MARBA-3410 file (N, C-alpha, C, O; in Angstrom, 1 decimal):
164
-68.5,-46.6,-37.5,-67.6,-46.8,-37.2,-67.0,-45.5,-37.5,-66.4,-45.5,-36.5 ~ -66.8,-44.8,-37.9,-66.4,-43.2,-38.6,-66.9,-41.7,-37.6,-66.3,-40.6,-37.5 ~ -68.4,-42.2,-36.9,-68.7,-41.7,-36.0,-68.3,-41.1,-34.6,-68.3,-40.0,-34.0 ~ -67.9,-43.1,-34.4,-67.5,-42.6,-32.7,-65.6,-42.0,-33.5,-65.1,-40.9,-33.5 ~ -65.1,-43.3,-33.9,-64.2,-41.9,-34.0,-63.6,-40.9,-34.2,-62.4,-40.7,-34.1
-64.8,-40.1,-34.5,-65.0,-37.8,-34.1,-65.2,-37.7,-33.5,-65.0,-36.6,-32.9 ~ -66.0,-38.8,-32.8,-66.2,-38.5,-31.6,-65.8,-38.0,-30.6,-66.1,-37.0,-29.9 ~ -64.6,-39.1,-30.5,-63.4,-39.8,-29.9,-62.2,-38.1,-30.3,-61.5,-37.4,-29.6 ~ -62.5,-38.0,-31.7,-61.0,-36.7,-32.4,-61.7,-35.9,-31.3,-61.1,-35.9,-30.2 ~ -63.1,-35.1,-31.5,-63.5,-34.1,-31.5,-63.3,-33.8,-29.4,-62.6,-32.9,-28.8
-63.9,-34.6,-28.9,-63.8,-34.6,-27.2,-61.6,-34.5,-26.9,-61.0,-33.9,-26.0 ~ -60.9,-35.4,-27.9,-59.7,-34.9,-27.7,-59.7,-33.9,-27.5,-59.7,-33.4,-26.3 ~ -59.7,-32.6,-29.2,-59.7,-31.5,-29.6,-60.4,-30.7,-28.2,-59.9,-29.6,-27.9 ~ -61.6,-31.2,-27.3,-62.0,-30.1,-26.3,-60.9,-30.2,-25.5,-60.2,-29.2,-25.1 ~ -60.8,-32.0,-25.2,-60.1,-32.1,-24.1,-58.3,-31.4,-23.8,-57.6,-31.7,-22.8
-57.6,-30.4,-25.2,-56.2,-31.0,-24.9,-56.0,-29.6,-24.7,-54.9,-29.7,-24.3 ~ -56.2,-28.8,-24.7,-55.5,-27.2,-23.7,-55.8,-27.8,-22.7,-55.7,-29.0,-22.8 ~ -56.0,-27.6,-22.3,-56.7,-27.9,-20.7,-55.6,-29.1,-20.3,-55.1,-29.1,-19.2 ~ -55.4,-29.8,-21.2,-53.7,-30.8,-20.3,-52.7,-30.2,-20.5,-51.8,-30.5,-19.7 ~ -52.6,-29.2,-21.5,-51.0,-29.0,-22.1,-50.7,-28.0,-20.7,-51.6,-27.6,-19.9
-49.5,-27.8,-20.6,-49.0,-27.3,-19.7,-49.4,-25.9,-19.3,-49.5,-25.3,-20.4 ~ -49.7,-25.2,-18.5,-50.0,-23.7,-19.0,-49.0,-22.9,-18.7,-48.3,-23.1,-17.7 ~ -48.8,-21.4,-20.1,-47.4,-20.4,-20.3,-47.9,-19.7,-18.9,-48.9,-19.3,-18.4 ~ -46.3,-19.7,-18.6,-45.6,-18.5,-17.2,-46.2,-17.1,-17.7,-46.0,-16.8,-18.9 ~ -46.7,-16.5,-17.1,-47.1,-15.1,-17.5,-46.1,-14.8,-17.7,-45.1,-15.6,-17.5
-45.8,-13.1,-18.6,-44.7,-13.0,-19.2,-44.2,-11.4,-18.4,-44.7,-10.3,-18.6 ~ -42.9,-11.6,-17.4,-42.4,-11.2,-16.4,-43.0,-9.6,-16.8,-43.3,-9.2,-17.9 ~ -42.9,-9.0,-15.8,-43.3,-7.3,-15.9,-42.2,-6.1,-15.8,-41.2,-5.9,-15.2 ~ -43.0,-5.6,-16.8,-41.5,-4.4,-16.7,-40.6,-4.0,-16.3,-40.8,-3.0,-15.6 ~ -39.3,-4.2,-16.4,-38.7,-4.2,-15.3,-39.0,-2.3,-15.7,-39.5,-1.6,-16.6
-38.3,-2.1,-13.8,-39.0,0.1,-13.5,-37.5,0.3,-14.5,-36.4,-0.3,-14.7 ~ -38.1,1.6,-14.8,-37.4,2.3,-15.8,-36.1,2.9,-14.6,-35.0,3.1,-15.0 ~ -36.7,3.1,-13.2,-35.7,3.9,-12.5,-35.8,3.4,-10.5,-36.9,3.1,-10.1 ~ -35.2,3.4,-10.0,-35.3,3.5,-8.5,-34.9,5.6,-7.3,-34.0,6.4,-7.5 ~ -35.4,5.7,-6.8,-35.3,6.8,-6.0,-34.0,6.0,-4.7,-34.5,5.2,-4.0
-32.5,6.4,-4.4,-32.4,5.6,-3.6,-32.8,6.9,-2.9,-33.7,7.2,-3.7 ~ -32.8,7.7,-2.1,-32.2,9.0,-0.7,-32.2,10.3,-1.7,-32.4,10.6,-2.9 ~ -32.1,10.9,-0.7,-30.9,12.3,-0.8,-30.0,12.6,-0.5,-29.5,11.8,0.3 ~ -29.2,14.1,-0.8,-28.5,14.0,0.1,-28.4,15.7,0.3,-28.5,16.7,-0.5 ~ -28.0,15.5,1.9,-28.4,17.1,3.2,-26.8,17.2,2.8,-26.1,16.2,2.5
-26.6,18.5,2.9,-25.9,18.6,3.6,-25.5,19.4,5.4,-26.2,20.2,6.1 ~ -24.1,18.9,5.7,-25.0,19.5,7.0,-23.4,19.7,7.0,-22.5,19.2,6.5 ~ -23.7,21.1,8.5,-23.0,21.8,9.0,-21.6,21.1,10.1,-20.4,21.4,10.2 ~ -22.4,20.1,10.7,-21.6,18.8,11.4,-21.9,17.1,12.2,-22.5,16.5,13.1 ~ -21.1,16.9,10.9,-21.3,15.6,10.6,-21.9,14.3,12.4,-22.7,13.4,12.7
-20.6,15.0,13.1,-20.9,13.9,13.9,-21.7,14.1,15.1,-21.6,13.2,15.9 ~ -22.5,15.2,15.6,-23.7,16.2,15.4,-24.8,15.5,14.1,-26.0,15.8,14.3 ~ -24.8,15.0,13.3,-26.5,14.9,12.7,-26.5,12.7,12.2,-27.3,11.9,11.8 ~ -24.7,12.6,12.6,-24.5,10.8,12.6,-25.8,10.5,14.1,-27.0,10.2,14.0 ~ -24.9,10.8,15.3,-26.1,10.9,15.7,-27.4,10.7,16.3,-27.7,9.8,17.1
-28.3,11.7,15.6,-29.4,12.9,15.5,-29.9,11.3,14.9,-30.8,10.7,15.5 ~ -29.2,10.8,13.4,-30.3,9.7,12.8,-29.4,8.7,13.2,-29.1,8.1,12.2 ~ -29.0,8.5,13.8,-28.4,7.0,13.7,-28.3,6.6,14.9,-28.8,5.5,15.1 ~ -27.9,7.4,15.8,-28.2,6.3,17.7,-29.6,7.6,17.3,-29.5,7.4,16.1 ~ -30.2,8.2,17.4,-31.4,8.6,17.1,-32.7,8.5,16.8,-33.7,8.6,17.5
-32.7,8.2,15.8,-33.4,7.1,14.6,-32.8,6.2,14.6,-33.4,6.0,13.6 ~ -32.2,5.4,14.8,-32.2,4.4,14.5,-31.0,3.8,13.1,-30.3,2.8,13.2 ~ -31.0,4.7,11.9,-30.7,4.3,10.6,-29.0,3.8,11.6,-28.7,3.9,12.8 ~ -28.0,3.2,10.3,-26.7,2.7,10.1,-26.1,3.7,9.1,-26.6,4.3,8.1 ~ -24.8,3.6,9.7,-24.0,4.1,9.2,-23.4,3.4,8.2,-22.4,2.8,8.4
-24.0,3.3,6.7,-23.1,1.8,5.0,-22.0,2.4,5.6,-21.8,2.2,6.8 ~ -21.2,3.0,4.9,-20.2,4.1,4.9,-19.7,5.4,4.5,-20.5,6.3,4.2 ~ -18.3,5.7,4.6,-17.8,7.5,4.5,-17.0,6.7,3.6,-16.4,5.6,3.7 ~ -17.2,7.7,2.4,-16.6,8.3,1.3,-16.0,9.4,1.6,-16.6,10.4,1.9 ~ -14.4,9.2,1.6,-13.7,11.1,1.5,-13.3,11.1,0.1,-12.8,10.3,-0.6
-13.8,12.5,-0.2,-13.0,13.2,-0.5,-12.0,14.1,-0.5,-11.4,14.4,0.6 ~ -11.6,14.8,-1.7,-10.4,16.6,-1.8,-12.0,17.2,-0.6,-11.9,17.0,0.6 ~ -13.1,17.7,-1.2,-13.4,19.2,-0.8,-14.7,18.5,-0.1,-15.6,19.2,0.3 ~ -14.7,16.9,-0.1,-15.9,16.8,0.7,-16.7,15.5,1.2,-17.6,15.9,0.6 ~ -17.1,14.6,1.7,-16.7,13.5,3.0,-18.3,13.3,2.7,-19.1,14.2,2.5
-18.5,12.0,2.6,-20.1,11.1,2.2,-20.4,10.8,2.9,-19.5,9.9,3.0 ~ -21.2,10.6,4.2,-21.9,9.8,4.9,-23.1,9.2,4.2,-24.1,9.8,3.8 ~ -22.9,8.1,4.2,-24.2,7.2,3.6,-24.8,6.4,4.4,-24.2,5.5,4.9 ~ -26.1,6.4,4.7,-27.0,6.3,5.9,-28.0,5.1,5.7,-28.8,5.4,4.8 ~ -28.3,3.9,6.2,-29.4,2.6,5.1,-29.8,2.6,6.9,-29.2,2.7,7.9
-31.5,2.2,6.4,-32.0,1.3,7.5,-32.1,0.0,7.7,-33.1,-0.6,8.2 ~ -30.6,-0.9,7.1,-30.8,-1.9,7.1,-31.0,-3.7,6.1,-30.4,-4.8,6.1 ~ -32.1,-2.9,5.4,-33.0,-4.0,5.0,-32.0,-4.6,3.8,-30.8,-4.8,4.0 ~ -32.7,-4.8,2.7,-32.8,-4.8,1.5,-32.9,-5.1,0.1,-32.6,-5.9,-0.8 ~ -33.4,-4.2,0.5,-34.4,-2.6,-0.3,-34.5,-1.1,0.4,-35.3,-0.3,0.0
-33.8,-0.9,1.2,-33.7,-0.1,2.1,-33.2,1.2,0.7,-32.4,1.2,-0.3 ~ -34.3,2.6,1.5,-33.1,4.2,0.6,-32.5,3.4,1.6,-32.3,2.5,2.4 ~ -31.9,5.1,0.7,-30.4,5.7,1.8,-30.3,7.1,1.7,-30.5,7.8,0.8 ~ -29.9,7.3,3.1,-29.6,9.2,2.8,-27.8,9.4,2.6,-26.9,8.6,2.9 ~ -27.5,10.5,2.3,-26.0,10.6,1.9,-26.5,12.1,2.8,-27.3,13.0,2.5
-25.4,11.9,3.9,-25.1,13.4,4.6,-23.7,13.7,3.8,-22.7,13.0,3.8 ~ -24.0,14.7,3.3,-22.2,16.0,2.5,-21.5,16.8,3.8,-22.2,17.5,4.6 ~ -20.3,16.7,3.8,-19.9,16.9,4.9,-19.0,17.6,4.1,-18.9,17.3,2.9 ~ -17.8,19.0,4.9,-17.3,19.1,4.5,-16.0,18.9,4.1,-16.3,18.0,3.3 ~ -14.3,19.1,4.0,-13.9,17.5,4.0,-12.8,18.5,5.0,-11.8,18.3,5.8
-13.3,19.3,4.6,-11.9,20.4,5.5,-12.2,20.6,6.8,-11.4,21.4,7.2 ~ -13.1,20.1,7.8,-14.0,19.7,8.7,-14.8,21.8,9.2,-15.4,22.3,10.2 ~ -14.4,22.4,7.8,-15.7,23.7,8.0,-17.1,23.3,7.9,-17.9,22.6,7.3 ~ -16.9,24.3,9.0,-18.7,24.1,9.8,-19.7,24.7,9.6,-20.5,24.9,10.5 ~ -20.0,25.2,7.5,-20.8,26.8,8.0,-22.0,26.2,8.3,-22.4,25.1,8.7
-22.5,27.3,7.9,-24.5,26.9,8.4,-25.3,27.0,7.7,-25.2,27.9,6.9 ~ -26.2,26.3,7.6,-26.6,25.9,6.2,-28.7,26.7,6.4,-29.7,26.5,7.0 ~ -28.3,27.2,5.9,-30.0,28.2,5.3,-30.2,27.1,4.4,-29.8,26.5,3.4 ~ -31.5,27.3,5.7,-33.0,26.4,4.7,-33.7,27.4,3.1,-34.2,28.6,3.2 ~ -33.6,26.7,2.2,-34.4,27.4,1.4,-35.9,27.3,0.7,-36.2,26.2,1.0
-36.9,27.8,0.0,-38.2,27.3,0.1,-38.3,26.4,-0.8,-39.5,26.2,-1.2 ~ -36.9,25.2,-1.4,-37.5,24.0,-2.5,-37.2,23.7,-1.7,-36.8,24.8,-1.3 ~ -37.0,22.9,-0.7,-37.0,21.6,-0.4,-38.0,21.8,0.8,-38.1,23.0,1.2 ~ -38.6,21.2,1.3,-39.9,20.9,2.7,-39.7,19.7,3.8,-39.7,19.7,5.0 ~ -39.5,18.7,2.9,-39.8,17.4,4.6,-38.5,16.4,3.8,-38.0,16.3,2.7
-38.4,15.6,5.2,-37.7,14.5,5.0,-39.1,13.5,5.2,-40.1,14.2,5.6 ~ -39.6,11.9,4.9,-41.4,11.6,5.4,-39.8,9.8,5.1,-39.2,9.3,4.1 ~ -40.1,9.7,6.4,-39.7,8.6,6.5,-40.4,8.3,7.3,-41.1,8.9,8.1 ~ -40.1,6.9,6.7,-41.3,5.2,7.9,-41.0,4.6,9.6,-40.0,4.0,9.5 ~ -41.2,4.6,10.1,-40.5,4.1,11.4,-41.2,3.3,11.7,-42.3,3.5,11.2
-41.1,1.4,12.7,-41.3,0.8,12.7,-41.8,1.0,14.6,-42.7,0.2,15.0 ~ -41.4,1.8,15.4,-41.6,2.5,16.7,-41.6,3.6,16.1,-40.8,4.2,15.3 ~ -43.6,4.1,16.9,-42.7,6.1,17.1,-42.0,6.4,18.3,-41.2,7.3,18.6 ~ -42.7,4.8,19.2,-42.2,5.8,20.9,-40.9,4.8,21.2,-40.5,4.7,22.4 ~ -40.4,4.4,20.3,-38.8,3.8,20.5,-37.5,4.6,19.7,-36.3,4.6,19.9
-38.7,5.5,18.3,-38.5,6.8,18.6,-37.7,7.7,18.4,-36.8,8.1,17.7 ~ -39.0,8.1,19.7,-38.9,9.2,20.8,-37.8,8.5,22.2,-37.6,8.4,23.4 ~ -37.4,8.3,21.4,-36.6,6.6,23.0,-35.6,8.0,23.4,-35.1,8.8,24.1 ~ -35.7,7.1,21.6,-34.0,7.6,21.5,-33.3,8.4,20.9,-32.1,8.5,20.7 ~ -34.0,9.0,20.6,-33.5,10.9,20.6,-33.7,11.8,21.6,-33.7,13.0,21.3
-33.8,11.4,22.8,-34.2,11.8,23.7,-33.0,11.5,24.5,-32.4,12.2,25.3 ~ -32.6,9.8,24.2,-31.9,9.1,25.2,-30.4,9.2,24.2,-29.5,8.4,24.5 ~ -29.9,10.6,22.8,-29.4,10.7,22.5,-29.3,12.0,22.2,-28.9,12.4,21.1 ~ -29.7,13.2,23.4,-29.9,14.6,23.2,-30.7,15.2,22.3,-30.3,16.4,22.1 ~ -32.0,14.7,21.4,-32.8,15.8,21.2,-34.1,15.7,21.7,-34.6,14.6,22.0
-34.8,17.1,22.0,-36.0,17.0,21.4,-37.1,16.4,20.4,-37.1,16.2,19.2 ~ -37.7,16.1,21.2,-38.8,15.6,19.9,-40.4,15.9,20.3,-40.8,15.6,21.4 ~ -41.3,16.5,19.3,-42.5,17.0,19.0,-43.4,15.8,19.8,-43.0,14.7,20.2 ~ -44.2,16.2,19.8,-45.5,14.4,20.0,-46.3,13.6,18.7,-47.0,13.6,17.7 ~ -45.9,13.2,19.3,-46.7,11.5,19.1,-48.2,12.1,18.2,-48.9,12.9,18.9
-48.6,11.9,17.0,-50.1,11.9,16.5,-51.1,10.9,15.7,-50.8,10.7,14.5 ~ -51.8,10.6,16.0,-52.9,9.7,14.8,-53.6,10.7,14.1,-54.2,11.8,14.3 ~ -53.1,9.7,13.1,-53.8,10.3,12.1,-55.1,9.5,11.1,-55.8,8.5,11.5 ~ -55.2,10.4,9.6,-55.5,8.9,8.8,-56.8,8.0,9.3,-57.0,7.0,8.7 ~ -57.9,8.5,10.8,-58.8,7.1,11.8,-58.0,6.0,12.6,-58.4,4.9,12.8
-56.4,7.0,13.4,-55.5,5.9,14.0,-55.1,4.4,13.0,-54.7,3.3,13.3 ~ -55.2,4.8,12.2,-54.1,3.7,10.4,-53.1,4.1,10.9,-52.5,3.1,11.4 ~ -51.9,5.6,11.1,-50.5,6.0,11.6,-50.6,6.9,12.3,-51.5,7.7,12.5 ~ -49.2,6.7,12.9,-49.2,7.3,13.9,-48.3,8.8,13.1,-48.3,8.7,11.9 ~ -47.7,9.9,13.7,-46.6,10.6,13.3,-46.1,11.0,13.7,-46.3,10.8,14.9
-45.0,11.7,13.5,-43.6,13.3,14.9,-43.7,13.6,13.9,-44.0,13.1,12.8 ~ -43.4,14.7,14.3,-42.7,16.1,13.6,-40.8,16.4,14.1,-40.4,17.1,15.0 ~ -40.2,15.7,13.5,-38.6,16.6,14.2,-38.1,16.7,13.4,-38.3,16.3,12.3 ~ -37.1,17.4,14.0,-35.7,18.7,13.3,-34.6,18.5,13.5,-34.1,19.0,14.5 ~ -33.9,17.6,12.4,-32.8,17.4,12.7,-32.0,18.6,13.0,-32.5,19.7,12.9
-29.9,18.6,13.4,-29.3,19.1,13.3,-29.5,20.4,12.9,-29.9,21.2,13.8 ~ -29.5,20.9,11.6,-29.8,21.0,10.8,-30.1,21.6,10.4,-29.4,21.8,9.4 ~ -31.4,22.5,10.6,-33.3,22.4,10.5,-33.9,21.9,9.2,-34.4,22.5,8.3 ~ -33.7,20.8,9.4,-33.9,19.8,7.8,-35.2,19.3,9.2,-35.1,19.1,10.4 ~ -36.1,19.2,8.3,-37.7,18.9,9.0,-37.7,18.3,8.5,-37.2,18.2,7.4
-38.5,16.9,9.4,-39.0,15.2,9.3,-40.5,15.0,9.8,-41.2,15.4,10.8 ~ -40.6,14.2,8.7,-42.0,13.9,9.0,-41.6,11.9,9.8,-40.5,11.6,9.4 ~ -42.0,11.1,10.4,-41.8,10.1,10.3,-43.0,9.6,10.9,-43.7,10.0,11.8 ~ -43.0,8.5,10.1,-44.3,8.0,10.2,-45.2,6.2,10.1,-45.2,5.4,9.1 ~ -45.6,6.0,11.4,-45.6,4.7,11.8,-47.1,4.2,12.2,-48.0,4.5,13.0
-46.9,3.1,10.3,-47.8,2.2,10.2,-48.8,0.8,10.5,-48.5,-0.4,10.3 ~ -50.1,1.5,11.2,-50.5,0.5,12.0,-52.2,0.5,11.3,-53.0,1.3,10.9 ~ -52.2,-1.7,11.4,-52.9,-2.0,10.5,-54.3,-1.6,11.2,-53.5,-0.6,11.2 ~ -54.9,-1.4,11.5,-55.5,-0.7,11.5,-55.8,0.2,13.0,-55.1,0.3,14.0 ~ -57.4,0.9,12.6,-57.3,1.7,13.9,-57.1,2.1,15.2,-58.0,2.6,15.9
-56.0,1.9,15.5,-56.1,1.7,17.8,-55.1,0.6,17.8,-54.7,0.2,18.8 ~ -54.6,0.0,16.6,-54.0,-0.9,17.2,-53.1,-1.3,17.5,-53.1,-1.9,16.4 ~ -51.7,-1.7,18.2,-51.1,-2.3,18.4,-49.7,-2.5,17.1,-49.5,-3.6,16.6 ~ -48.8,-1.5,16.7,-47.3,-2.0,16.3,-46.3,-3.1,16.7,-45.2,-3.2,16.1
END
């Protein structure tokens, strides 16, 4: 009688962990921060907005006037999208922007470089040629905004030669 009882208890001890509710995995630690985006000084905010909004398809999220400068905040409109701040003189002065050696370029992912080229041309801006890279997995367009900031516009593709 004791032997069958011990066998049942041993079997229950082996099966019990499998029947227990699984424990939820520990949540991933929160990131220490996030890069929201760069702030660029611009000499003519209307011309820059034409380039970034009309040409690249960004959206003007808000404009924040201040006593010395105006911040125009741009996004691509998604929930987790980075921002780009255009900083202009509040008094309306248009000082020329001098490009130094500390900044190289902005790199932006675009849904379609063909559509971007068409928008830039329609807004009156010249464009370069679109080049393939990474064995056709990536398409790249180099552009320069009205104040001389260099941009590398990147279209990601699923597999070599595939259109997105």
